[in-house]
N, C-alpha and C positions, 0 to 999 in steps of 0.2 A: 172458708176463710182464705183470702189471698194474702200471701206474704211476699214482700218485695225483696229480691236478692240483688245487691249491687256489686258489680264487678268492674274494677278499674283496669284499663289496658293502656299500655304505652306503645305507640307505633311511630318510630322515628321521633321527630319533634312534636308530633301531634298527640295530645292527651284527650281522652274522652271517657265518658262513663256510660256503660251499657246497662240497661235495666230490664230484667226478665221477671215474669210472673210465674209462680209455681203454686200448685195446690199443695196444701200442707201435707196431705197423705201421700204425696209423690216422693217425699224424701225424709219425712219424720218416721222412723221405725221404732215402735214400742216393743219392749220385751213381751213375750207371750203372757197374756193375762192383764196387761196394762192397756189402757184405751184413752183416746182423747175425749170420749163422751163423759159427761159429768152429771151428777144429781145434786140438788141442794143439800147443804149441811144442816141437819136438823137435831143432832145430838151433840151438844157441846159439853166439855169437861172442864172442871176447875179445881180438881183435887186429885191426889195420888190414889191409884187403885191397884189392887193385888189380884193376880191370876192364880186360881186354885184348879189344878187338874186332878180329878178323881178317877184313878185307874181302877176299873171295875169289870164285872162280868156277870152274865145271867145265872151261872151255876155257882157263884160265890155266895154262900149262905149268910155271910157277915156284911155283904155289900149294901143291902137295904138300909141297915142302920147308918152306914156312911152317907147314903143318899139323903136320909132324913137330917143328918147333921149339916150337910151342905145347905139344905133349905133353911135350917135354923140360922146358920151363919149368914146367909144372904139376907134374911129378915133383920138380923142384927146390924150388919155393916152396910146394907143398902148398896148404892152404886160404887162404894169403895171396894167391893168384892165381885169379881167376875169368875164364874165357875163353868167348867165343862166336864162332862162324863166321857172318859176315854175308855172304850171297851177294848181290852187287849189282854194277851196272855192266855194261858190254858183255860181259865174260867170263862173266857169269852167265846170259846170255840162252839159253834152251833152243833146241834144234834137233833134227832127226831123228837126228843123230849121237849124241845122248845120250838118245834115246827120249823127247824132249820133257819130261824131268824138270825141274821148275821149282822152285828153292829161294828165289826172290826173294820179298821181302815189301814191303809198303807202307812200313814203318818203315825197312827197310834201304836202300831206294832213296832215301828222303828224307835219311837220315843221310849216305849216300854223297855226295849233292850238297851238303848243308849243311856238311859237314866239308871240302869242297874236294878230294875224292879223285878222281884221274883215271886210276888204273891199279891193278892187283892184282899181287901181294899187298901190302897196306898195313895197318898196324896203327894203331888209335887207342887210347891208353892213358889211362884216367881222364878222357877227353874234354878233355884239356889241349892247349893250343897247342903246336906243335912249334917255336915260335920265329918263325914267319912269320904274317902277318896273313891269309893266304889258305887255309891248310890246317892240319888237325890230324893229318894222316897221317904215320906214322913207318915208315921202312924196316925190314925184319925184322932186319937186322944190329944195329940199335940198340934192339931190344925189351928185351933183358935189362938193359942198362945203365940204360934208362929206368925199368924196374920197380924195380931196386935203388935208384935215386935217389929215387923216389916213396915207397918203403917207409920210407926213412930221414927223409924231409922232410914227409910228409903228417901233419897233426895228427889224432890219433885222438879224434874228438869224439863218436862214437856207435857202437853195435853194432846190427846188424840180426839179430834172432832170428826164426826161421821155423818154421812148420808147414805141411804140404801134404798133402792127400789127394785122391783121386778119388771123386767122388760122382755117379753116373749119367753124364751127358754133360758134366760140368764138373770143373775142378780148383778146389778150395777152398784158399785160401792165407791163413794168418794171419800177421801181421807185428807184431812187438814192437820198436819203436824205443827202445833203451835209451840215453838221453842222458847222456854223460859230462862234457861241458863246455857252457857256455852257447853257444847258436847263435842269433845275433841277425839272422837273415835267413830268408826263406821257402825252404822245402825241398820239392822234388818227389820223387815216388817212381815207379819204373817196374817193372812185373812182367811178365816174359817167359817163354815156353816154349822150351826147347831140346830137341833130340832127337839121340840117339846112334845109331850102328849102321845108318845108312841106306846101302844098297848101290846104287851107280850108276856112271856112266861119268865118268872124269876123264882129261883130256889131261895128258901129262907131257913132260919134256924127255929122257926115256930113249929113245934111238934104237931099242933092242931091243923096247921095249914102250911106244910113244907114246900108245896109247889103252887105259887100264885099264878093263875092263868091270865088274869086281867091286870097285871102289874103295869103301872104307868112309868115309863122311862122319860126323864127330862134332860134337857141340855146335852143331848147325845151328839157327839162329834160325827159328822157325816163325811162321806168319801171325798168329795171334791173340795178343793181349797187351793190357796196360793201360799206356799211355805218358803220362808227365808228369801224373800225378795229384797234387793238393795233399796233402802229408803233414802239414806244419805251417807256420805263419807265423813262429814263433820258439819256442824251447824252452830250458828251464833244466836245469842239471846235476842228475842224479838223477831226472829226470822220465822216465816211461815212456809211450810213445804206442802205442796198440794199434788196429789196423785189420784188417779182413778183406775179401778180394776173391774174386771168381769169374771164371774164364776158361773160355769155351766150348771144348770139345774138338772138333777136326776129325776126321772119320772116317778120314782118311788117315794119322793118326799112330799109331805103335806106342807106346801110353801106358806100357808097361813100360820103355821106353827114354827116357822124357821126364823132365826136371827143370825146376825153376823157378829163375830168376835174378831177384833183386830188388836194385835199386840206388837210392840217394838222391843227388840232385843239387842243387847250388846253383841256385836259380831265376834268379839274376841273370846268371851266366856259363855255366851248363850243366855245370860240372865235377863229377865224381863225388866225393862225400864218403865213401861206404862202399858195399860190395857184398857179397852173400852168395848162396849157391845151395843148393838142397836137392833130393834125390830125392823122388819121389812115394811116399807111404806106400801 
C-alpha cells in the first residue's frame, strides 16, 4: 500500500509542495506482537461477559471437582462466561509421577502471586477483589453467585469482536473494540492461547482411583501470549478500535484444539471490562 506524504517548503518568495511516496512498512513501527496483517472478524459480541480464571494443578486432589463446576457454569451461562485453567503454584509443579508434564506459564505464576493466591483450587473472577486487601481468590462454592452478581452489575461499555486464523507458525488475531459508552481511562488488552483435550495425570480424592492417568485437561493456559498491551488511552461511544496481533505457535500444541481468549482491563486497577474467546479458523 502506497501512502502519500506531503511536505510544504518555503524558499524565499517561492512556495511549492513536494510529494514523496513511502512504503507503509518503511516508517510505521508496530509494538512487538502487533501487525498490519488482518483476518476477518467472525465472532461478534453483543452482551457483557465475565472471565473466570481457575487456578489449578495436577496434584491438587480437589481441583477435578472445580473443573467439573467450570463446565457446569459454562453450560449454564454460555457465551456470557469465558473460563481458563491457570496451572500455577505448588500443586502445579511437575514430577515423575505425572511424567513431568508441565502446564505452568510465566504469566500464570506471576498472577498467582500478584493475586495473593496460596492454595488450589481458587478462582479469580473479572480480576476483582474478593473483599480483602490481600487476595482476589474466590472459593469455588462462591463462583456462581459471584458471576451472577457481576453479570447484573457490570456496566456494558464495550464489545470485543474477534477473528483468528493459523498462518504458518503463528496465530493471527484481529480485534475490533466496539465502544458502547465513553471510557475515560486507559485500557489494556491481553491475548492468550488456551488448549483443550490434553491427556495427562491428575490426582483425585477418589479412594478407588486416586491417580487418573488419562485425565482430560481443558482450557489450559499456554505459554505464549500478549499480556497488558495498550489498547487505547480513552474512547468515545460509537468509536471502533481495530488492532491485529500475532502469537507464535509452540510445536507442542495441538492447534486444532486451541482457541484465543482476549480481554480488556482497566489499566488503573486491573479489573476486566470485557472478555471474548474464539476458536481458530
